[in-house]
SERO-4910 file (N, C-alpha, C, O; in steps of 0.05 Angstrom, whole numbers):
BEGIN
 pado doro    nc1    nc2    nc3   cac1   cac2   cac3    cc1    cc2    cc3    oc1    oc2    oc3
  Gln    A   2011   1609   1991   2026   1630   1978   2008   1645   1959   2012   1670   1956
  Thr    A   1989   1632   1947   1971   1646   1928   1955   1668   1943   1953   1690   1932
  Glu    A   1944   1662   1966   1929   1681   1982   1947   1704   1990   1939   1728   1988
  Ala    A   1971   1699   1997   1990   1720   2006   1998   1738   1983   2005   1761   1988
  Arg    A   1996   1729   1959   2005   1745   1936   1983   1763   1925   1987   1778   1905
  Lys    A   1959   1762   1936   1937   1779   1927   1944   1808   1932   1957   1814   1952
  Pro    A   1937   1826   1913   1944   1855   1916   1937   1866   1944   1952   1882   1955
  Lys    A   1914   1859   1954   1905   1869   1980   1925   1862   2002   1932   1879   2019
  Asn    A   1935   1837   2002   1954   1829   2022   1981   1841   2018   1995   1847   2038
  Ile    A   1990   1844   1993   2015   1857   1988   2014   1886   1997   2033   1896   2009
  Lys    A   1992   1899   1992   1989   1927   2001   1992   1929   2031   2004   1948   2041
  Glu    A   1980   1911   2046   1982   1911   2075   2010   1907   2085   2017   1916   2107
  Glu    A   2027   1894   2069   2055   1889   2076   2074   1911   2069   2096   1912   2078
  Asp    A   2065   1930   2052   2082   1950   2041   2095   1968   2062   2081   1978   2080
  Val    A   2121   1972   2060   2135   1989   2079   2151   2009   2062   2168   2000   2045
  Gly    A   2147   2034   2065   2162   2054   2051   2159   2053   2021   2176   2062   2006
  Gly    A   2136   2043   2011   2131   2043   1983   2148   2023   1967   2151   2027   1943
  Met    A   2158   2003   1980   2175   1984   1965   2159   1966   1946   2170   1957   1926
  Leu    A   2134   1961   1953   2118   1943   1937   2096   1956   1922   2089   1947   1900
  Val    A   2084   1978   1933   2063   1991   1919   2074   2015   1904   2090   2030   1914
  Glu    A   2066   2017   1878   2079   2036   1860   2076   2065   1869   2095   2080   1870
  Asn    A   2052   2073   1876   2048   2101   1884   2022   2104   1900   2005   2086   1899
  Ser    A   2020   2126   1915   1997   2130   1932   1971   2136   1917   1949   2132   1927
  Arg    A   1974   2145   1892   1950   2151   1876   1935   2125   1868   1911   2125   1865
  Asp    A   1950   2104   1864   1938   2079   1857   1950   2056   1874   1966   2041   1865
  Pro    A   1940   2054   1899   1952   2035   1918   1947   2006   1910   1960   1988   1921
  Glu    A   1929   2001   1891   1924   1974   1881   1945   1965   1861   1948   1941   1855
  Lys    A   1960   1984   1850   1980   1977   1830   2006   1968   1843   2020   1984   1855
  Val    A   2012   1943   1842   2036   1931   1854   2059   1935   1836   2057   1931   1811
  Arg    A   2082   1941   1847   2107   1943   1832   2116   1916   1824   2132   1903   1838
  Thr    A   2107   1906   1802   2114   1879   1794   2143   1877   1786   2155   1855   1787
  Glu    A   2155   1899   1779   2184   1898   1772   2201   1894   1796   2224   1885   1794
  Lys    A   2191   1900   1820   2206   1896   1845   2204   1868   1854   2224   1856   1863
  Leu    A   2180   1856   1853   2176   1828   1861   2180   1810   1837   2164   1810   1819
  Glu    A   2202   1796   1837   2209   1779   1815   2201   1750   1820   2209   1739   1840
  Pro    A   2186   1738   1802   2178   1710   1805   2202   1692   1800   2218   1697   1782
  Arg    A   2203   1671   1815   2223   1650   1811   2210   1626   1799   2185   1624   1798
  Ala    A   2225   1607   1789   2215   1583   1776   2197   1566   1795   2179   1553   1786
  Asp    A   2203   1568   1821   2187   1552   1840   2162   1566   1849   2147   1555   1866
  Gly    A   2156   1589   1837   2131   1603   1844   2134   1624   1866   2115   1639   1871
  Thr    A   2156   1624   1880   2160   1644   1901   2168   1671   1888   2175   1672   1865
  Leu    A   2166   1692   1904   2174   1718   1895   2199   1727   1910   2203   1720   1933
  Cys    A   2215   1743   1896   2238   1754   1910   2239   1784   1906   2230   1795   1885
  Leu    A   2251   1797   1925   2255   1826   1924   2285   1832   1927   2297   1825   1948
  Asn    A   2297   1844   1907   2325   1849   1907   2342   1824   1913   2362   1825   1927
  Gly    A   2334   1802   1901   2349   1777   1903   2343   1761   1928   2355   1739   1931
  Arg    A   2326   1771   1946   2319   1756   1970   2291   1746   1969   2273   1760   1959
  Ser    A   2286   1722   1979   2259   1712   1980   2241   1729   1998   2248   1734   2021
  Trp    A   2218   1737   1987   2199   1752   2002   2181   1732   2017   2168   1715   2004
  Leu    A   2181   1734   2043   2164   1716   2060   2139   1731   2067   2140   1750   2083
  Pro    A   2117   1724   2055   2092   1738   2061   2083   1732   2089   2090   1712   2101
  Cys    A   2067   1750   2100   2055   1746   2126   2031   1727   2123   2008   1736   2120
  Tyr    A   2037   1702   2123   2017   1682   2117   2021   1659   2137   2041   1645   2136
  Gly    A   2001   1655   2154   2003   1634   2174   2028   1640   2192   2033   1663   2199
  Asp    A   2042   1619   2199   2066   1623   2216   2091   1618   2200   2112   1610   2211
  Leu    A   2090   1624   2174   2113   1619   2157   2139   1632   2167   2160   1620   2168
  Arg    A   2137   1658   2174   2161   1672   2183   2172   1660   2209   2196   1658   2212
  Thr    A   2154   1653   2227   2162   1641   2252   2177   1614   2247   2197   1609   2260
  Val    A   2166   1599   2229   2178   1573   2223   2206   1577   2211   2225   1564   2219
  Ile    A   2209   1597   2193   2235   1603   2181   2255   1612   2203   2278   1604   2204
  Met    A   2245   1630   2221   2263   1640   2242   2271   1617   2261   2294   1615   2269
  His    A   2252   1599   2267   2258   1576   2285   2279   1558   2272   2298   1550   2285
  Glu    A   2275   1552   2246   2294   1534   2233   2322   1547   2231   2342   1534   2234
  Ser    A   2322   1573   2226   2348   1588   2224   2362   1588   2251   2386   1585   2253
  His    A   2346   1593   2272   2358   1595   2299   2368   1568   2309   2389   1568   2323
  Lys    A   2355   1547   2302   2364   1520   2313   2384   1507   2294   2394   1485   2301
  Ser    A   2391   1519   2272   2410   1508   2253   2436   1502   2267   2446   1517   2284
  Lys    A   2448   1480   2259   2474   1472   2271   2496   1493   2264   2517   1494   2277
  Tyr    A   2491   1508   2243   2511   1528   2235   2508   1554   2251   2528   1569   2254
  Ser    A   2485   1560   2262   2481   1585   2276   2486   1582   2306   2493   1602   2319
  Ile    A   2483   1559   2317   2487   1553   2345   2472   1573   2362   2484   1587   2379
  His    A   2446   1575   2358   2429   1594   2373   2441   1622   2375   2445   1632   2396
  Ser    A   2445   1633   2352   2457   1660   2350   2439   1681   2362   2415   1677   2366
  Gly    A   2451   1704   2369   2436   1727   2378   2422   1740   2355   2425   1732   2332
  Ser    A   2405   1760   2361   2389   1772   2340   2405   1786   2318   2397   1785   2295
  Lys    A   2427   1798   2325   2443   1812   2304   2455   1792   2284   2453   1796   2260
  Lys    A   2467   1771   2294   2478   1751   2277   2457   1737   2261   2460   1731   2237
  Met    A   2435   1730   2274   2413   1717   2260   2402   1734   2237   2396   1725   2215
  Tyr    A   2399   1760   2243   2389   1779   2222   2409   1780   2199   2401   1780   2176
  Gln    A   2435   1783   2206   2455   1784   2185   2455   1760   2167   2458   1762   2142
  Asp    A   2451   1736   2179   2449   1711   2163   2424   1710   2147   2425   1703   2123
  Met    A   2401   1716   2159   2376   1713   2146   2371   1734   2124   2358   1728   2104
  Lys    A   2382   1758   2127   2377   1779   2107   2390   1773   2081   2383   1786   2060
  Lys    A   2409   1755   2080   2421   1747   2055   2402   1731   2038   2404   1730   2013
  Leu    A   2382   1718   2051   2364   1700   2037   2335   1710   2036   2321   1705   2017
  Tyr    A   2326   1724   2057   2298   1731   2060   2293   1761   2064   2312   1775   2071
  Trp    A   2269   1769   2059   2260   1796   2064   2231   1796   2071   2215   1783   2059
  Trp    A   2224   1812   2092   2196   1819   2097   2197   1845   2114   2217   1851   2127
  Pro    A   2175   1860   2114   2174   1885   2129   2179   1879   2159   2169   1860   2169
  Asn    A   2194   1896   2171   2200   1894   2200   2215   1868   2207   2213   1859   2230
  Met    A   2229   1858   2189   2244   1832   2193   2263   1834   2217   2264   1816   2233
  Lys    A   2278   1855   2218   2298   1858   2240   2284   1858   2267   2294   1845   2286
  Ala    A   2263   1872   2270   2248   1873   2295   2235   1846   2302   2236   1838   2325
  Asp    A   2225   1833   2282   2213   1806   2286   2234   1786   2296   2229   1770   2314
  Ile    A   2258   1788   2285   2279   1770   2293   2288   1776   2322   2292   1758   2338
  Ala    A   2291   1802   2328   2298   1809   2355   2277   1799   2375   2284   1789   2397
  Thr    A   2252   1802   2369   2230   1793   2386   2231   1763   2389   2228   1752   2411
  Tyr    A   2236   1749   2367   2237   1719   2368   2260   1710   2386   2256   1693   2403
  Val    A   2284   1721   2383   2307   1713   2398   2303   1720   2428   2310   1704   2445
  Leu    A   2292   1743   2434   2286   1751   2461   2267   1731   2474   2270   1723   2497
  Ser    A   2246   1724   2459   2227   1704   2469   2240   1677   2474   2234   1664   2494
  Phe    A   2257   1669   2456   2272   1643   2459   2289   1644   2485   2289   1626   2500
  Leu    A   2304   1666   2488   2321   1669   2511   2305   1669   2537   2314   1658   2557
  Ser    A   2282   1683   2537   2265   1684   2561   2255   1656   2568   2255   1648   2591
  Arg    A   2246   1641   2548   2237   1613   2553   2259   1596   2563   2255   1580   2582
  Arg    A   2283   1598   2552   2305   1582   2560   2313   1589   2589   2319   1571   2605
  Lys    A   2313   1615   2596   2320   1623   2623   2299   1612   2643   2306   1603   2664
  Ala    A   2273   1614   2636   2252   1604   2653   2255   1573   2657   2251   1563   2679
  Thr    A   2262   1559   2636   2265   1530   2638   2289   1523   2657   2288   1504   2672
  Thr    A   2310   1539   2655   2334   1535   2671   2328   1540   2701   2336   1525   2718
  Leu    A   2313   1562   2706   2307   1569   2733   2286   1551   2746   2289   1544   2770
  Phe    A   2266   1544   2731   2244   1529   2743   2242   1500   2735   2223   1486   2742
  Gly    A   2261   1492   2719   2264   1464   2711   2241   1453   2697   2241   1429   2689
***
């Protein structure tokens, strides 16, 4: 998490200026937007910001998708559930890609055993 929180990495994650204060000083991070929690994580508008670090986002999507409460939900339902807790740039597209990949693997397993 420490590596992911470096200004360089936050700048690479910025979408629509949500994290970087202005284009004149792209190194200046909007610290008022990313709020630290007691456990050391950061949140944006009340949702945990998942940095693009290792396969953290994939692990979270996998755990959410296999949850007994979601019952392998589709991408729309999974996004609606996850956006209550998490945020990252292109989250909706990442979830759609993940679910499509899961469905493709499941279909291939069913067809080819």
